[in-house]
Backbone as CSV, one residue per row, in Angstrom:
resi,resn,N_x,N_y,N_z,CA_x,CA_y,CA_z,C_x,C_y,C_z
1,UNK,0.836,-1.157,0.000,0.000,0.000,0.000,0.890,1.231,0.000
2,UNK,0.572,2.177,-0.841,1.268,3.455,-0.874,0.255,4.537,-0.553
3,UNK,0.558,5.383,0.461,-0.361,6.442,0.878,0.254,7.810,0.639
4,UNK,-0.618,8.813,0.407,-0.184,10.190,0.238,-1.339,11.119,0.596
5,UNK,-1.127,11.988,1.579,-2.096,13.022,1.966,-3.502,12.463,2.212
6,UNK,-3.607,11.435,3.034,-4.906,10.902,3.410,-5.589,10.045,2.374
7,UNK,-4.893,9.641,1.346,-5.461,8.762,0.330,-4.558,7.546,0.150
8,UNK,-5.182,6.422,-0.102,-4.406,5.248,-0.496,-4.174,5.393,-1.989
9,UNK,-2.944,5.629,-2.376,-2.622,5.842,-3.784,-2.623,4.541,-4.571
10,UNK,-2.044,3.489,-4.000,-1.985,2.199,-4.690,-2.103,1.082,-3.664
11,UNK,-2.966,0.123,-3.941,-3.164,-1.027,-3.070,-2.782,-2.285,-3.840
12,UNK,-1.824,-3.027,-3.290,-1.296,-4.217,-3.967,-1.616,-5.482,-3.187
13,UNK,-1.716,-6.580,-3.893,-1.760,-7.899,-3.284,-0.439,-8.576,-3.619
14,UNK,0.185,-9.191,-2.604,1.455,-9.894,-2.803,1.225,-11.388,-2.604
15,UNK,1.695,-12.187,-3.525,1.586,-13.649,-3.425,2.942,-14.276,-3.680
16,UNK,3.250,-15.264,-2.853,4.470,-16.035,-3.052,4.106,-17.247,-3.889
17,UNK,4.516,-17.264,-5.138,4.165,-18.372,-6.030,5.253,-19.449,-6.077
18,UNK,6.159,-19.422,-5.127,7.191,-20.458,-5.047,8.501,-20.079,-5.686
19,UNK,8.465,-19.273,-6.745,9.707,-18.848,-7.385,9.837,-17.324,-7.361
20,UNK,9.198,-16.704,-6.379,9.290,-15.255,-6.229,7.958,-14.657,-5.828
21,UNK,7.976,-13.415,-5.436,6.772,-12.715,-5.007,6.118,-12.031,-6.210
22,UNK,4.840,-12.309,-6.400,4.068,-11.679,-7.467,3.286,-10.521,-6.858
23,UNK,3.390,-9.335,-7.445,2.734,-8.130,-6.944,1.671,-7.689,-7.954
24,UNK,0.397,-7.622,-7.498,-0.713,-7.256,-8.373,-1.372,-5.991,-7.856
25,UNK,-1.539,-4.992,-8.707,-2.226,-3.760,-8.337,-3.718,-4.038,-8.262
26,UNK,-4.344,-3.786,-7.088,-5.770,-4.035,-6.912,-6.609,-2.787,-7.146
27,UNK,-6.194,-1.650,-6.561,-6.954,-0.413,-6.699,-6.014,0.773,-6.599
28,UNK,-6.490,1.925,-7.086,-5.727,3.171,-7.013,-6.624,4.288,-6.492
29,UNK,-6.003,5.269,-5.838,-6.662,6.498,-5.387,-7.925,6.239,-4.567
30,UNK,-7.766,5.564,-3.436,-8.876,5.258,-2.541,-8.910,6.335,-1.456
31,UNK,-10.003,7.125,-1.340,-10.062,8.157,-0.306,-10.284,7.544,1.075
32,UNK,-9.788,8.228,2.094,-10.015,7.813,3.473,-10.873,8.855,4.158
33,UNK,-11.681,8.552,5.155,-11.869,7.200,5.693,-12.673,6.332,4.747
34,UNK,-12.480,5.025,4.881,-13.215,4.089,4.037,-14.685,4.115,4.441
35,UNK,-15.575,4.242,3.490,-17.000,4.343,3.807,-17.749,3.025,3.625
36,UNK,-17.218,2.108,2.860,-17.928,0.857,2.623,-17.084,-0.348,3.037
37,UNK,-16.694,-0.372,4.316,-15.877,-1.459,4.862,-16.765,-2.669,5.105
38,UNK,-16.412,-3.811,4.543,-17.175,-5.036,4.754,-16.656,-5.713,6.015
39,UNK,-17.544,-5.908,7.004,-17.146,-6.540,8.260,-16.702,-7.972,8.017
40,UNK,-15.760,-8.403,8.810,-15.240,-9.756,8.766,-15.462,-10.356,10.147
41,UNK,-15.889,-11.582,10.227,-16.216,-12.196,11.518,-15.091,-12.085,12.535
42,UNK,-13.853,-12.198,12.102,-12.724,-12.158,13.028,-12.637,-10.797,13.729
43,UNK,-13.106,-9.732,13.081,-13.000,-8.405,13.664,-14.254,-7.987,14.429
44,UNK,-15.232,-8.859,14.549,-16.457,-8.547,15.271,-16.365,-9.087,16.694
45,UNK,-16.751,-8.271,17.678,-16.742,-8.700,19.073,-18.172,-8.842,19.565
46,UNK,-18.388,-9.839,20.395,-19.702,-10.050,20.981,-19.497,-10.328,22.462
47,UNK,-20.162,-9.529,23.301,-19.990,-9.670,24.742,-20.616,-10.974,25.224
48,UNK,-19.881,-11.680,26.091,-20.377,-12.935,26.657,-19.674,-13.179,27.979
49,UNK,-20.454,-13.425,29.027,-19.855,-13.754,30.331,-19.157,-15.103,30.297
50,UNK,-19.504,-15.955,29.340,-18.907,-17.286,29.213,-17.815,-17.335,28.149
51,UNK,-17.419,-16.183,27.604,-16.426,-16.150,26.531,-15.047,-16.568,26.999
52,UNK,-14.206,-16.963,26.040,-12.848,-17.411,26.392,-11.810,-16.321,26.178
53,UNK,-12.207,-15.185,25.598,-11.287,-14.070,25.385,-11.545,-13.008,26.449
54,UNK,-10.574,-12.139,26.672,-10.702,-11.121,27.699,-10.220,-9.785,27.158
55,UNK,-11.083,-8.762,27.229,-10.706,-7.414,26.844,-10.718,-6.571,28.113
56,UNK,-9.597,-5.944,28.414,-9.502,-5.108,29.613,-9.264,-5.934,30.859
57,UNK,-9.343,-5.275,31.994,-9.126,-5.952,33.266,-7.666,-5.962,33.663
58,UNK,-7.372,-6.756,34.667,-5.999,-6.860,35.166,-5.214,-7.913,34.391
59,UNK,-3.936,-7.648,34.249,-3.021,-8.574,33.578,-2.911,-9.856,34.397
60,UNK,-3.023,-11.021,33.734,-2.811,-12.281,34.462,-1.393,-12.323,35.039
61,UNK,-1.215,-12.844,36.243,0.113,-12.838,36.877,1.170,-13.603,36.083
62,UNK,0.746,-14.608,35.300,1.725,-15.390,34.539,2.189,-14.691,33.258
63,UNK,1.511,-13.593,32.859,1.907,-12.856,31.662,3.068,-11.926,31.991
64,UNK,4.185,-12.125,31.335,5.386,-11.309,31.566,5.547,-10.317,30.432
65,UNK,5.391,-9.029,30.728,5.577,-7.981,29.728,7.032,-7.550,29.721
66,UNK,7.602,-7.272,28.552,9.008,-6.865,28.487,9.220,-5.492,29.132
67,UNK,10.379,-5.335,29.742,10.759,-4.068,30.361,12.098,-3.666,29.767
68,UNK,12.220,-2.392,29.399,13.469,-1.907,28.825,13.759,-0.517,29.374
69,UNK,15.028,-0.216,29.671,15.362,1.122,30.164,15.203,2.209,29.101
70,UNK,15.067,1.834,27.811,14.947,2.863,26.776,13.495,3.237,26.470
71,UNK,12.518,2.504,27.063,11.119,2.855,26.822,10.688,3.956,27.787
72,UNK,9.907,4.901,27.260,9.418,6.006,28.084,8.240,5.546,28.935
73,UNK,7.320,4.804,28.340,6.144,4.280,29.039,6.160,2.760,28.962
74,UNK,5.708,2.089,30.013,5.654,0.620,29.954,4.548,0.157,29.016
75,UNK,4.659,-1.083,28.564,3.603,-1.667,27.738,2.327,-1.794,28.555
76,UNK,1.189,-1.655,27.892,-0.103,-1.743,28.559,-0.791,-3.048,28.191
77,UNK,-1.407,-3.681,29.164,-2.188,-4.898,28.932,-3.591,-4.490,28.492
78,UNK,-4.058,-4.993,27.351,-5.405,-4.657,26.877,-6.324,-5.880,26.790
79,UNK,-5.799,-7.065,26.943,-6.643,-8.254,26.922,-5.913,-9.463,26.392
80,UNK,-6.634,-10.568,26.309,-6.050,-11.811,25.815,-6.987,-12.470,24.808
81,UNK,-6.413,-13.207,23.880,-7.152,-14.016,22.921,-6.733,-15.453,23.160
82,UNK,-7.696,-16.309,23.390,-7.420,-17.722,23.669,-7.184,-18.456,22.353
83,UNK,-6.009,-19.030,22.180,-5.656,-19.667,20.913,-6.380,-21.000,20.690
84,UNK,-7.172,-21.451,21.661,-7.973,-22.665,21.435,-9.227,-22.361,20.634
85,UNK,-9.544,-21.061,20.432,-10.677,-20.660,19.602,-10.354,-20.991,18.151
86,UNK,-11.259,-21.703,17.467,-10.977,-22.131,16.091,-10.760,-20.952,15.141
87,UNK,-11.320,-19.764,15.457,-11.123,-18.592,14.595,-9.677,-18.091,14.623
88,UNK,-8.907,-18.469,15.634,-7.541,-17.993,15.775,-6.518,-19.116,15.685
89,UNK,-6.913,-20.284,15.240,-5.950,-21.393,15.172,-5.413,-21.559,13.764
């Protein structure tokens, strides 16, 4: 994707065909924000008290976030995705 001044100038699809990467131009000059975004199930959230994923809350004690003296702010915990969910396997 190539962007310039709030527009997607060129949108490419890249495929590895085994003997190199094939690059195909899909669209040009797409204005932002996108007005006709087609939802995808993976990006849809549905609240459930019985769900296996967690958004927000406290970091589980077993989760170790990296610490570095060169970072200004520490990393923030925003949730977890359970990899046993078939949508993420």
